[in-house]
Structures are given as C-alpha cells and as structure tokens.
N, C-alpha and C positions, 0 to 999 in steps of 0.2 A: 170243811173248806169247800167253797163254791167252785163251780167249773171255771169261772173267770179267774179266780184266785189261783187254781192249779195251773192254768195256762200261763198266767203271769209269772209264777214261780219257775216253771220250766224255761220260759223265755229268759229270765234273769240268769238261770244256771248256764244256759247256752252262751249268753253274752259274756259272762265271767270267764267261761272256758276259752272263748275266742280271744279275749283280752290277754289271758295268761299265755296262750299259744303265740300271740303276736309279740308279747314281751320276750318270750323265749327265742323267737326268730331274730328279733332285733339284738338281743344279747349275744346270740351266736354270731351274728354278723359283726358286732363290735369286737368280739374275741378274735374272729378271723382277721379283721383289719389290724388289730393289735399284733397278732402273730406275724402278719405280713410285714409290718413295720420293723418288728424285731429281727425278722429274717434278713430284710434289706440292710438294716444297720450292721448286722453281723457280716454280710457279704461285702459291704463297703469297707468295713474294717479289714477284712481279709485282703481286699484290693489294695488299700493303702499300705498294709504291712508288706505285701509282696513287692510293691513299688519301692518302698523304703529299703527293704532288705535285699533288693536287687542290685544295690550299689556295692562295689568292691573297692576297698581302700588299700593303697600301697604307699609306702614311705621309706626313706633311707633307714629309719630306726627298725631294728629287727622285731621288737615286740609291739609294733603298731597294730591296733585292731584292724581286722579285715572287713568287718561289717558293723552296722548299727546294732544297738541292743534291741532284742526282739519285742520288748514291751514299750509302748509309747509313754512318754512322760505326761501327756495331756491330750485330751480330745475335745473338740469344739466345733461350732458352726457359725456362720454369719449369713443368714438368709437375706438380709437387707442388701448385701453385696453379691449375692448369688452363690456363695460357698455353702454347699449342703453338708459338708463334713470336712474335718481337718484333724491332723495329728502332729505331735511334736516328738522327734526321736533324737537320741543322744548317741554319740560315738565314744566308746570307752566305758568300762564297767565301774571304775573307781576314780575318785578325785573329780576335779572339774572336767566336764566333757571336753574332748578334743575338737568336737564339732557338733553343731545342731543342724538337723534337716527337718523341715516341715513338709508335709504332703497334704494338699487340699484338693477336694473334688468340686469342680464347677461345670454344670451341664452346658452352659452357653458362654464359655470364656471368650471375651472380646468379640462375641458374635460368630465365632468360627466353629463352635461345637464343644462337646464334652472334653475336658482336659483334667489331668492331674497337674497341679501347680506347685512348684517347689520353691522354698527359700533355703539357701545354703549359707551357713555362718561358721567360719573357722574360728577356733578358740585356742589354737596352738601356733607357736612361732615356727614349727617344723613344716616345711612344704610337703604336700602330699597330693595324691591323685585319687579322685573318686570316680569310678567308671560304672555306668550301667549299659544296657543294650542301646540306649538312645542318647545318653549325655556323658560328657567328661568334664569334671570340675577339677581345676588345678590351682588352688589358692597358694600364694607364696608365703603367707604368714597369718597372724591372728587379726580378726576384725575388731577385737575388744581390747581396750586399754584400761587396766586397773590402776586406780589412783587412791591416795589416802582419803579416808572419809573424815572430814573436819568435825571437830567437837563431838567425837564419838567416845563412849565410855570404854574402859578397859574390858576386854572380853571376859564374860562370866565363866565360872568354873564348870558349870554343868550344861548339858544339852538343852534342857527345857528353858533355863534362864537365858542362854544364848539365842534361842528362838525368839523369846520376848524381846531381846535387844534388836535382833534383825528386823522384826516387825516394826519396831519403833523407828529404826533407821529408815526403813522402806517408806514409812508414812511421811517422811520429810521430803520425799520426791513427788513432784508433779510433772505431768507430761502431756503434750498435745500432738495430734496427728492431723496433717492437712493433705487431702487428696482432691485433686481437680477443683481447687478453690474452696472446698468445704473443710472447715476446721472443727475438730472435736476434742473434748477433754478426755483423756484416757483414764481408765479406772484401774486402780491397783487391786489385784486379787490378793486377799489376805493370807492365803496359804501358798507357800512355795511349791513349785512343781517338781523340784529336785533338791536334795540335800546331800552333801558329800563332805568327806574329810580331806583337807588340803595336804597335810603332811602326817605320815603315819607315826612319826616320832614326836609330834607336838601334841601335848595333852589336850589343849583347848582349840586345836586347829579345826576350823569349821567353814562351811560355805553353803550357799543356797541360791536358787534361781527363782525370782519373782517375775510375774508377768504384768505388764501394763496393757490393758485390752480395750477394744471397742466392742461393747457387748460381751462376747467371750472370745473374740478374735484377737490373738496377741499381735501387737505392733512393735513392742519393745520388750527385751529381756533385761532385767536388772540383776546383776551379779553382786552378791554381798559375801565377803570372805574375811576371815581373820586368821592370823598366824598363831593365835593364842594370846596375843597382846593387843595389837592394833588392828583396826578395821580398814578395809579397802572396798571400793565399788567400781563397777563398770557397766556400760550399756551395750547391747547388741540389737541391731535393727532386724525386723522381720517383715518389712514392707518396702518393695522396690519403688513404687510410684509416689511415695509419701515424703513430705517434709516432716521430720520428727524433731521435737524440741523437749528437753528435760530440764527441770529446775530443781535446785536443792535449796530449801529454805527461802524460796521465792526468787533465787538468783539463777540465771541460765548457766548451765554447766556442760551441756552437750547438745549438739545440733547436727543433723545430717540432711542434705538436700534430696529431692527426688531425683532418681536417675533417669536421664533422657535416653541413655543407651545401656545395654547390658553386655557383660563379658563374663565368661565362665572361668576366667583366670584371676578373679578378684577374691579377696577374703570374704566378702559378702556378695552374693548375686542371687538371681532367681531364674527359673526356667519353667517351661511347661511342655507336655507331650500329650498326644491324643490317647484317649482311653475310653473304654466302654464302662459306663457307670451303672451299677445295678439299680433298676427301677426307673431308668430314664432312657428313652429312645434316642439313638444317635441323630 
C-alpha cells in the first residue's frame, strides 16, 4: 500500500467516525426532544385531571357522586383552533353519566392568555351543584332529550351484536358545525368513548356515547340506548359558540343555536379560568 493510499484510508476512517458521532448526537437530541414532549403531555394530563377532579358535586339525592370519575373517557387536541390538549370526563360510575365535563387547554384563549376551557353538560333531571375554587355550575335538569330511534331493529341478544347495531344506527346520523360563519361537516368516530348498562335487571339493556368531531375535537355527543327491546337516541352539545345541526337519514332532527351569552345555571354551559400550561409561557 502506497503512502497516499494509507493516508486516504486513514482519512476515510476519520470521516466515517465523525459521521457516526454526528448521527449519535442527532439521535440523542431527538430522544431528548421526544422525552420532553412525553413529559409535557403527562404534565398537561395531570393539570386537566386536577382541574376536573377539583369540582365537588352535591344534590338532594343521598347517593349522588361527589366527584368526576378519575379516568377521562377521551383525550384530543385541535391545534387549528388553538386547543393543545383536551379531555372528556363523566360523572357517575355506572349507567348513563349524570353529567359530562370537558377540560381543554388553550395558550391564548380569546387573546387574553392561557386558559382551561370547560364545557358542562347535565344528563340528569335531578338539579345539582358543581363547585370548584373558581366556578359554580347549577343545572336545573338534563340538557339531553332521548327519543325513539325510527326504523331501528330489535335489540340483539349479545353485547357484540348490539355494538354492530349501534354502529349502524350511528352511521345514519350526519351533523354540521358552524362557527363564525365557517361551516364544517362533522366526522363520526367509529368507536364509542363510553359504554354502559341502562338497567341492571334488563338482559339486553345497553348504551353508548359516540362523538361527532371536527378533526378530533368533539362538537356533539350522540347517545344510543336500548331497554332491551327498542332503541332511543339523543344529542348533547359540546360547543358554546357553534350552530350545531344533526340529520337522521338526511332529515333534520336536532338543532341548537350559538349562545350569545353564557350562564352557569343552564343544563349546558361553558366557562374558562386562567391556568399555567406546562410548556407555554404565560
């Protein structure tokens, strides 16, 4: 091997070593960034959980649950509208939820800074009070009306077959959301976020909550339930400034207007409070 060849070989070895070192540095940086994102996501979940579980519920009924279930039904985001994280929580461990609360994180909500934004949806005729350190919600009754589902089959005898039926019934629903003049077609998520038994003594009693979403941001909740024989359905809104319209087999069956004002004594309402969001400067 000539002198020039030995020098070229050594140079090639040095270059390869530098490339490997550079790749290792970049990989380590990527791993660190990934770890950071995972940590922030965990911290944001802890924040939303503490906000949701900070509400205390009271009602005339002695067995009324005092707090939301500790595990969220659904997690989502909507970066196009500025929501970097969001969660859906239920009140009550069994049966149809007594209420739904969403907690969303927005770093620049309405231009005033970081906020946790709530939607409150009562699903019980029983009046109750939900109180946190910042808010008091006092709904007089339910925001959702259940009605018979037309041309629905008799409820199947097994859980898997009833889920097939519920998905087919849900697919007959179409919905739109209009916010500030922009109208979008909502998408049905194929998997329900919650499933529950309506009556303990009814063999085929069943219920589920489907979401109609923009991206992954829920705008409408679709409730499908059976007493073991007939099916019923109902809608719950999860957006205060939206006009929401739902159709069944192409015919309008439900519509709610955008709220120009807000009151925390309604079956459905929304609110927001200041909060420090992990990863975002105030």
